[in-house]
C-alpha positions in Angstrom: 77.5 143.4 128.3 77.9 143.2 124.5 76.8 139.8 123.0 78.5 138.7 119.8 76.1 137.7 117.1 76.6 134.1 116.0 75.4 134.4 112.4 75.8 136.8 109.5 77.4 136.7 106.1 77.0 140.2 104.7 80.4 141.8 105.3 82.1 145.2 105.1 85.7 145.0 104.0 88.3 147.3 105.6 91.8 147.9 104.3 94.1 150.8 105.2 97.3 151.1 103.3 99.8 153.6 101.9 100.2 151.7 98.6 98.9 148.8 96.5 95.4 149.3 97.9 93.7 147.8 94.8 95.8 144.6 94.8 95.3 144.0 98.5 91.6 144.6 98.2 91.3 142.1 95.4 92.9 139.4 97.6 90.8 140.4 100.6 87.7 140.1 98.4 88.8 136.6 97.3 89.4 135.6 100.9 85.9 136.8 101.9 84.3 134.8 99.1 86.3 131.7 100.0 85.1 132.0 103.5 81.4 132.3 102.4 81.0 135.9 103.1 79.2 138.4 100.8 81.1 141.7 100.5 78.5 144.5 100.4 80.8 147.5 101.1 84.5 148.4 101.3 86.3 151.0 103.5 89.7 152.1 102.3 92.1 154.7 103.5 95.7 155.5 104.3 97.2 155.4 107.8 100.8 155.0 108.8 100.3 153.8 112.3 97.2 152.0 113.7 95.1 153.5 116.4 95.9 151.5 119.6 92.2 151.4 120.6 90.3 150.8 117.3 93.1 150.3 114.7 91.2 152.9 112.6 90.8 156.5 113.5 87.6 158.1 114.9 86.6 159.4 111.5 86.9 155.9 109.9 85.0 154.4 112.8 82.1 156.7 112.1 82.4 155.8 108.4 82.3 152.2 109.3 79.2 152.6 111.5 77.4 154.5 108.7 78.3 151.8 106.1 77.1 149.0 108.4 73.8 150.7 109.0 73.4 151.5 105.3 74.0 148.0 103.9 72.7 146.0 106.8 76.1 144.2 107.3 76.5 141.7 110.1 80.3 141.2 109.8 83.4 143.4 109.4 86.5 141.9 107.8 89.8 143.6 108.4 92.7 143.0 106.1 95.1 143.4 109.0 96.0 141.6 112.2 94.1 143.1 115.1 95.1 142.9 118.8 92.5 141.2 121.1 91.6 144.5 122.7 91.2 146.2 119.3 88.7 143.4 118.2 86.8 143.7 121.4 86.6 147.5 121.2 85.5 147.4 117.6 82.8 144.9 118.3 81.5 147.0 121.1 81.5 150.2 119.0 80.0 148.6 115.8 77.7 146.0 117.4 78.7 143.4 114.8 81.2 140.6 114.6 84.8 141.7 113.7 87.3 139.3 112.2 90.8 140.1 111.3 92.9 138.7 108.5 94.4 135.9 110.6 90.9 134.8 111.9 89.5 134.9 108.3 92.3 132.6 106.9 91.9 130.3 109.9 88.1 130.1 109.1 88.8 129.2 105.5 91.3 126.5 106.6 88.7 125.1 109.0 86.2 124.7 106.1 88.8 123.2 103.7 90.5 120.6 105.9 89.4 117.1 105.0 91.9 114.6 106.4 92.4 113.8 110.0 95.9 115.4 110.0 94.6 118.6 108.3 91.8 119.0 110.8 94.2 118.5 113.7 96.5 121.2 112.2 93.7 123.6 111.8 92.4 123.1 115.3 95.9 123.6 116.7 96.2 126.9 114.8 92.8 128.0 116.0 93.5 127.2 119.6 96.8 129.1 119.5 94.9 132.0 118.0 92.0 131.9 120.5 94.3 131.6 123.5 95.5 135.2 122.9 91.9 136.4 122.7 90.2 134.8 125.7 89.7 138.2 127.4 87.2 139.2 124.6 84.6 136.7 125.7 84.8 137.3 129.4 84.8 141.1 129.9 81.8 140.8 132.2 83.8 138.5 134.5 87.0 140.5 134.8 88.3 141.1 138.3 86.9 144.5 139.4 88.8 147.1 141.3 87.8 147.7 144.9 87.6 145.8 148.2 85.8 142.8 149.6 82.6 142.0 147.7 83.7 143.7 144.5 86.0 141.0 143.1 84.4 138.9 140.3 85.2 135.3 139.3 86.6 136.4 135.9 90.2 135.7 136.7 89.5 132.1 137.7 87.4 131.5 134.6 90.1 132.8 132.3 92.7 130.6 134.0 90.4 127.6 133.6 90.0 128.3 129.9 93.7 128.7 129.4 94.4 125.5 131.2 91.9 123.5 129.1 93.2 125.0 125.9 96.7 124.2 126.9 95.7 120.6 127.6 94.0 120.3 124.2 97.0 121.8 122.4 99.4 119.2 124.0 97.0 116.4 123.0 97.0 117.6 119.4 100.7 118.0 119.3 101.2 114.4 120.5 98.8 113.2 117.8 100.5 115.3 115.1 103.9 113.9 116.4 102.8 110.4 115.4 101.8 111.6 112.0 105.2 113.3 111.6 106.9 110.0 112.5 104.9 108.1 110.0 105.7 110.7 107.3 109.4 110.5 108.2 109.3 106.7 107.8 107.9 107.2 104.3 110.6 109.7 103.4 113.3 107.5 104.8 112.0 104.6 102.7 112.0 106.8 99.6 115.6 108.0 100.3 116.8 104.4 100.7 115.2 103.4 97.5 116.7 106.4 95.7 113.4 107.8 94.6 113.6 111.6 94.0 110.9 113.8 95.4 109.5 116.9 93.7 107.4 119.3 95.7 105.0 121.8 94.2 105.0 125.2 96.0 103.6 128.5 95.1 101.1 131.2 95.9 97.5 130.0 96.4 95.4 129.7 93.3 98.5 129.5 91.0 97.4 126.2 89.6 99.5 123.7 91.7 96.8 121.1 92.0 95.9 121.3 88.3 99.6 120.7 87.5 99.7 117.9 90.1 96.8 116.2 88.4 98.3 116.6 85.0 101.6 115.1 86.1 100.3 112.2 88.2 97.0 111.5 86.4 95.2 112.1 89.7 91.9 113.8 90.5 92.8 116.1 93.4 90.1 118.7 94.0 90.7 121.9 92.1 88.8 125.2 92.0 89.3 128.8 91.2 89.5 129.9 94.8 92.0 130.5 97.5 93.2 127.5 99.5 91.2 125.0 97.4 93.6 122.3 98.6 94.9 122.0 102.1 95.8 118.4 102.8 99.1 117.2 101.4 99.0 114.7 98.6 101.7 112.5 97.2 101.7 110.4 94.0 104.1 108.7 91.8 104.7 110.3 88.5 104.9 108.2 85.3 107.8 109.5 83.3 108.0 108.9 79.6 111.6 107.8 79.6 111.4 105.5 82.6 112.5 106.2 86.1 110.6 106.9 89.3 109.6 110.2 90.8 107.3 111.2 93.7 105.4 114.5 93.4 103.9 116.2 96.4 101.3 118.9 96.4 101.4 121.4 99.3 99.2 124.1 100.7 99.3 127.4 98.9 101.1 130.3 100.4 99.7 133.8 100.8 100.8 137.3 101.9 101.1 137.6 105.6 100.4 133.9 106.3 99.5 133.7 110.0 102.4 132.4 112.1 100.0 130.0 113.8 99.4 128.4 110.5 103.1 128.2 109.5 103.8 126.5 112.9 100.7 124.2 112.7 101.3 123.1 109.1 105.0 122.5 109.6 104.6 118.7 109.2 102.8 119.3 105.9 105.5 121.8 104.7 108.1 119.2 105.8 107.5 117.6 102.4 108.8 120.8 100.8 111.8 120.9 103.2 112.9 117.4 102.3 112.2 117.5 98.6 115.1 117.1 96.1 113.7 119.8 93.9 110.9 122.4 94.3 108.7 123.4 91.4 107.7 127.0 92.1 104.3 127.3 90.3 103.6 130.9 89.2 100.5 132.4 87.6 102.2 133.8 84.5 99.2 136.1 83.8 99.1 137.7 87.3 100.0 141.4 87.4 101.6 140.9 90.9 103.5 137.7 90.1 106.8 139.3 91.2 105.3 140.3 94.6 103.7 136.9 95.1 106.9 135.1 94.2 108.8 137.1 96.8 106.1 136.1 99.4 106.6 132.4 98.5 110.4 132.8 98.8 109.9 134.4 102.2 107.8 131.5 103.5 110.4 129.0 102.1 113.1 130.9 104.0 110.9 130.8 107.1 110.6 127.0 107.0 114.2 126.4 106.0 113.6 125.3 102.4 115.3 128.3 100.7 118.4 126.3 99.8 116.7 123.5 97.9 117.1 123.7 94.1 114.0 124.9 92.4 112.5 125.4 89.0 110.0 128.1 88.2 106.9 126.9 86.4 105.2 129.7 84.5 101.6 128.3 84.5 98.5 129.5 82.7 100.2 130.6 79.5 97.0 129.8 77.7 95.5 133.0 79.2 98.3 135.1 77.7 98.7 136.3 74.1 102.2 135.7 72.7 103.7 133.5 75.4 104.7 130.1 74.0 105.7 126.9 75.8 109.4 126.7 76.3 112.3 126.2 78.7 114.5 129.1 80.0 118.0 128.1 81.1 120.7 129.7 83.2 124.2 130.5 82.0 125.4 127.1 83.3 122.7 125.3 81.3 120.5 124.3 84.2 116.8 124.8 83.9 115.5 128.0 85.4 111.9 128.1 84.1 109.4 126.1 82.2 106.5 127.8 80.5 103.4 125.7 80.2 99.6 125.4 80.8 98.6 122.7 83.2 95.0 123.1 82.1 95.5 122.6 78.3 98.7 120.5 78.5 100.7 122.9 76.4 104.4 122.5 77.4 103.7 119.7 79.8 106.0 117.3 77.9 108.8 119.8 78.3 108.4 119.6 82.1 108.2 115.7 82.0 111.5 115.7 80.0 113.1 117.9 82.7 111.8 115.6 85.4 113.0 112.5 83.5 116.5 114.0 83.4 116.2 114.6 87.1 115.1 111.1 87.9 118.0 109.6 85.8 120.6 111.3 87.9 122.6 108.6 89.6 121.3 105.9 87.3 123.5 103.4 85.6 123.0 100.9 82.8 123.8 97.2 83.6 123.4 93.9 81.8 122.6 90.7 83.7 122.4 87.0 83.0 119.9 85.4 85.4 119.4 81.7 85.9 115.8 80.2 86.0 116.1 80.0 89.8 116.5 83.8 90.0 112.9 84.7 89.0 112.5 86.7 92.2 115.5 88.9 91.4 114.1 89.4 87.9 110.8 90.6 89.4 112.6 93.1 91.6 114.5 94.4 88.6 111.2 95.0 86.8 110.0 96.8 89.9 113.0 99.0 90.6 114.6 99.5 87.2 113.8 100.4 83.7 114.1 97.2 81.7 115.7 97.9 78.3 116.0 94.3 77.2 114.6 91.0 78.5 115.3 87.8 76.5 114.9 84.2 77.4 117.9 82.0 76.8 118.0 78.3 75.8 117.9 77.0 79.4 115.0 79.2 80.6 117.1 81.9 82.1 117.1 85.6 81.1 119.5 88.0 79.5 118.5 91.5 80.8 119.7 95.0 80.3 118.3 97.6 82.7 118.8 101.2 83.8 118.8 101.3 87.6 119.6 103.8 90.3 122.9 103.2 92.1 121.0 103.0 95.4 118.6 100.4 94.1 121.5 98.4 92.7 123.2 98.5 96.1 120.0 97.5 97.8 119.5 94.5 95.6 123.1 93.4 96.1 122.6 93.6 99.9 119.6 91.3 99.6 121.0 88.9 97.1 124.5 87.5 97.0 126.9 89.3 94.8 127.5 86.0 92.8 123.9 86.2 91.6 124.8 89.3 89.6 126.4 88.0 86.5 127.1 91.1 84.5 126.9 90.7 80.7 
């Protein structure tokens, strides 16, 4: 029986494609580094249809064996999704661990997840992935052909494993269901308060977290690596012209994102689904920005967020010669794209102006005369509105002029009697 090695970081990268080999290899290399592997050799080639047994042909299999022996590799990373039988056959033929693209991304997610919710989501994705590959670990226990005395216990062991995994998956789903309910309560409260939500989406390593920190004055972890941020983060954004806005940072998308991850992280991606506007962050200096933008659009369509209005954010203009901060508009005057650098702050004020205009939608200006006994209402106006004028009258009351969202105004009227609102 073949025993899988449990350690080993030196990796051979394998990518077979008819086109864009260099771009795909670059991403595979980044994924390998993000997982902690050390690429020591690469195998490339062209193949229209995968071999049903090894994915690669016999010639490439021999080339792989030679490369592994030459560089002393202990791991082979495929930039493709392999079937369970293909992984098993490759491991037996190469005598090293074999990990496909989905397994590699899942491993990176497992390292990055920090919050309780994120860890549950990663575990759920891993269990769903492993459940299709149980046969790999129990080849020595498979039921044998023949009569009495020749049947092994493998079938019973596999059924036990599947049952235990199924139980754990249901437990995680119940726990995640509670998290989803909590998030929905928060979204409901924001909707009632009339607070717009802006969600940052984009290809991984496009600079979403850097932009998030710049907008919200936060210190979310950032790094020049794939999937530096996994756990969803939400913060209020202080706009220069008043108004309130909530900004959410989401997990970065990537080409061929495993279906297990899309399903597991649906509660996280729900923030994008329920956002009022999506800011699609794009690395302006990337050669493949058109392709990666299409990948993001595809994932948005998969989760049902393709109809939400969005603004493109051309980030990292500081890395380009000749590109200046600015705003590109559509024919109807709406904002299509903002060019900026989240790292240096160039053009950031243009984006905050756009967001201020967004937050002011549905806002009205009102004047109030409040009696001294209405201090609580005055405090709530300071909390929910932008106070333009606040003057004390001769009897200790207040003359106020505020800019407030219609929903906030209606909420205050429902709490306080209408008579309390003496419009100036």
